[in-house]
N, C-alpha and C positions, 0 to 999 in steps of 0.2 A: 378983346382975345372975346368981349361977349358980346358984343354984335358980329364978331366973323363966326359967334355960335350956334345966333337969334337967324343969324340969316338965312345957316344949310339950315336951322330945326326946318320951316314951311317944306321946303320938298322934299325933307327927312322924311317927315310926316305922313305923305304927300303917295311916296316912296312905298314905305311899306303895308299903306291900308290896300295900293294896290298889289303892292304882293302878296298880301293877308285876303282882299277880291280872288285874283288874280284862282290862288288854293281853293275857296271854298269851290272857286265854279268847277274847279275839274275833279273836289270832290262827291258837286253833281251827276257830271258827266258819267265818273265811274261806274257802269255797271254790274251789278253785283252777281254773285258766283251762281252759276250754273245751277247749280244742286247745293238751297241751303246749309253749313257748317250742321253739323248734327243729325240730316236725316236721312231715316232709314226705309228702302220699302212697307208699304204693310197689309200681310198677306189677308186676301179679300176668299178666297176661298178655295178649294183646295177636292181636288176627285182622285182616281185610280190609274192615270195614265198617258197620255202628253197635252199641253194645253196647247194651241195654238193661235195662229191669225186676229187679234187680241184689236175689236176695231171698234169706233164711238159713231152711232149713228146722227144725223143731225137733231134730236127731244136729249143730247146728251143721256139714253139708256148702252148696255155695252155687250157687247156679245164678242165671243174667243170660241174658235175652232176642242174640242178632245177631238183627238187621232187615238182610236183603240188598235193600234194593228196586233194583224191577226195571229198572231203566236207571243202576241201577251191577254187574249180577252176574252181566250175560249172557259167555258168556262163545264164543267163536266159534264154536261153529257154530247161537249167536241162544241155546242154554241158558239159562235165570233159574234160580240158586239158592232153593229152597223157605224157604227163613230156618232159625233157628236157635235149638235152649235146652241151654246149655251146662251143663255140672260142674266147676262148683272143689270141689276134692278142699285145703284148709286141710295140715292135714295130710303130707300129698305133694306140694300145687304142682305140680298137674299136673291140664292140668283135661282137657277128652274134648267128645263127642257125647250129647245125655243124646236126644234130637231132632230127626227132623229126616224130615218138611216140619213146622215149629214152626207150620205155620198165620199163619204171621209173630207172630207171639206179641211182645208186647210189657212190659204188667208185668209182670210175679207176686210173687204172694202164700200165705201160705201159715197152712191154718184152723187153726182149736181142736186136730184129730185131724190135724194129716202132710197134710196132701187140696192139694196144691201150684192153685192158682185162677190160669189165666192169661187175656187179655185177650189176642186171636187177634184181629191187624186191618184191614184193605182191600190190597189189591195183594198179589192174588193169595192171601188171603187167607181168615181159616173168620169173618172179623165177629162172633162169639160166646163168650162166657165158656166157660169149661170149665174141669168140678174131675176128676182121678185120683188117684186112689189109688198112691201110693207105693211100696203096700206088691204092688199085683196089678199095675200098671200100668195097670188100666180107668181112662178113662176120659169122662165124663157130660155133655154139654151143659147148658147156666144156664141161660143164654140169649143168645136169635139172636134172637127173631121183635120187636117192638115192635110194639103192632097192626094183626097179619097183617104185615108190613115187617120186612124187612131194618136188621140195625142197622147203623150211616155202619160205623165202624169202634174198637172198645175198646182203650182202648187203655192205662189204670190201675185198678186197683183197691186197696178198702181193704175190712176185714173189719171190724163191732160186737160182743160179747162176746156178743150175742146169737144171734149167727151168720150174722144178715145179714152180705150181699157189695152193699158201692157199685163204681157205676166209670162210669168218663167215654165216655163215643162223641164225637166232636171226628171232622173228616174231614181229613186234613193228603194226603198221597195217594193214585192209588189210580186203577185204568183202571174198578172198577164204575160203573154210577149212586150218588148218595146218594139210600137211601128215606125218612129220617128228616128230614122234612120240621125241625129246631131239632137244631143240638150242646149235650148234653145232661150231664148224668148222675139213673145209676136203682139199685134200690136193687131185686136182688132179696130176695126173703123164703125161707126156707126153706119152708113149703108149694108153693115154687117161684114164685112169679105173682114180675111183674116193675112198677116202678113208675117212673114217667121227674118226678122229684120236686126237680132244681134245672134253670132252663132262662133265667136269666139269670144264667148267670158267662161271657161272653164263647166262646171258645174252648175247653171243658174239661180240663182233659192228667190234670198230680199230683192225685193226693184224698191223705187223709189223714185220720185219727180223732184227740179227745186222748186224751191215757190215761182223765179222765174221765168220758169217752161223751159227754160232753157240747158237742161241737163240731167240726162239718164242713169240715176248711177243704179248699179245692181252686183251684189254681190256673190262669190265666187266662193260653194262650201261644199268640194267633193271630197267628199270618203272614200270614196272606193267602191260603195254597197247601187244596186239595185238591184236584191231580191231578198228577200225574207230566208230566207234561206243558211245567207251568209250573215240574220243577227239570232241565229233560231239559238243556238246554248247559253245554257239560264247565266254562265257566268260570263258571258258579254262578248265571249268573241270570234260568235259567229264560225258556220263548220266551211267558210270561202278566207284563205288570210283576203286584209282588204286593202289598198295602198292609196296613200292618200295624192290628190293634187293635189290643186291652184286651190286655193289659201287665200280671196285677197279682197277688197272690194274698192270698185275698179268705176270711172268717171269715162261718160261718153255725153259726149255730143250731141243735144237734139236740136233737130231740124223741125222747119216749122212745118213740111212735109209729111212727119211725125218719122223717118226714118232715122237714123243714131251712127254714130266716127265714133272712132277710139276714140276718150283721151289720152288716161295719163290711169296706170294702179295708183291710187292715195296710199292702201294700205297693203303690205307683204303681212301675212298674219304666219306661215311657215317660222319652226313645221310644228307645227299646235295645230289647233282644230282654227276655222275662220269664224264668220260673224251666220250670221239669216236672220232673221226680219230689222226694219229698219225703218226709220221718218225723220222728215226734219218740222222747223220750227221756220215763224215765218220769218226771225230773220238769215234760215239757211243753213241753218247746225243740221249735224243729223245728230240719229241718238238708234245709237247701232244696239243686237241683242249679237251679245261677241262671246261663245261659248269654248275660247279657249282652256284648253285641263289646267293651263298653272293660274291664268283668274277673266275666270265667267266672270260674267257680271254685261250694263252695261257703259258702252266709248262714246262721246259726246264727243264732236272730233266737226272743227270746220269746213268750212267745202271743200277747202285744199286742204283738207285729210292730217287736218294740227290736231293732236289731244288740249281738249278742251273740260274733261269730266269724266268722273267713273262711276262706276251704282253696284258696287257688290252683289251677286243674287247669287242661287244657284243656277245650275246650266239652264239659259234662257233662248227662249227661238222668237220673241217677237213684243213687241211694244207700240201702241198706240195713241194717241189723246185727246182729252175732253175733249168739252163745248162746252160756248159758255163763260160762268161764272168758273167752270173743274177746264180752259182751256190750259190750260198750265198743273193740270195731274194727267200726270204719265202712267199707262197702265199697263203693266210686262205679263210675259208667259213666263214660264218657268213651269222646270219639271212638269209638274201634275195640278202646276195654282196657277191665282192670276194675285195678283198685285201694282198694289198702289202707288207713287211715289210723286208726290209737289217738286213742281223744281221754280227756277227763277222765269220760265221765256215762254211763249203760246204755245202754241200745234199750229202748225196748217192745215188747211180744211182748204180743199177747192171753198167754192162761190158758189154760193144758191140756188138753184136756177126761178124763174124769174116763175113756172108752177110748178113747182115738188108738189112730193103724192104727201099726203097726212100725217106717213109717218116723218116727213122732213121740216122744216123749219116752218113757224105758226104768222 
């Protein structure tokens, strides 16, 4: 019997060791949770009206919009604030106005050369997309007309690795006429031409391209609003009844020529409010600012639309990842404030151009 036990002891020990080694290897392979346990957003800045469009420049400086709706920002003399782009310095924790008037800026992104690309909306805004050289301060208009008519109210922006700019053009609020017959997504090519590429995305808002450049994500947040008068009452009910439309996160196949074809609805938020802005990490996961009344916050989804994590916030508008050592720092605009939270993934950014402006990579 002793010989029999001895004969089995060696292979048994080898098997046990192999199991322990395999379990250890599997433990190492398990990625940490996207949101560290107990992590909560830290408030960095607070203003008065509505913060939006947070983006981080290649040098790590943070920029975001404050939309000063004309019905909410009049002084005693009746004058209206003209919108702000704020600059937040992570090294000092201080914020200052970078630009005002802002053209009622909303979405902000930085291209591969470090230029600031801004979507300027309606309500006495520019109704255009502009590019600002962060070295000289000079700005150029990228898009303002389609078929000879002004855009409705450019809202959010994304840029592909070929330098083409995609932006949404809905209308939520404004005194100006609605000149475009469709609320759509456009593509501005590097030769200056402008193309309407998506017209079936409801009321398009946030836009974002996957790291592999094969998917264009589009948010539809159709609250039914088109004019300031609808939101004029202090009780928030407005003067015109609103009827919600599509509230969803949509995925489109993005083709090499810059055209897009609807693939699927990833998340349908009805009957609650849907998302606003969004970004992706290097793994392709989506970080989506969801305005749902029952559960406002940042939802993290896989590329297939499976919820992976959730960060509760006040009603959010947009998100943006930091750079360099802060590539895992997620900035959030919500309410009238700017927040940040450290996550366990790094954000995706455009590869830097070989010849970047001084505001770009060093």
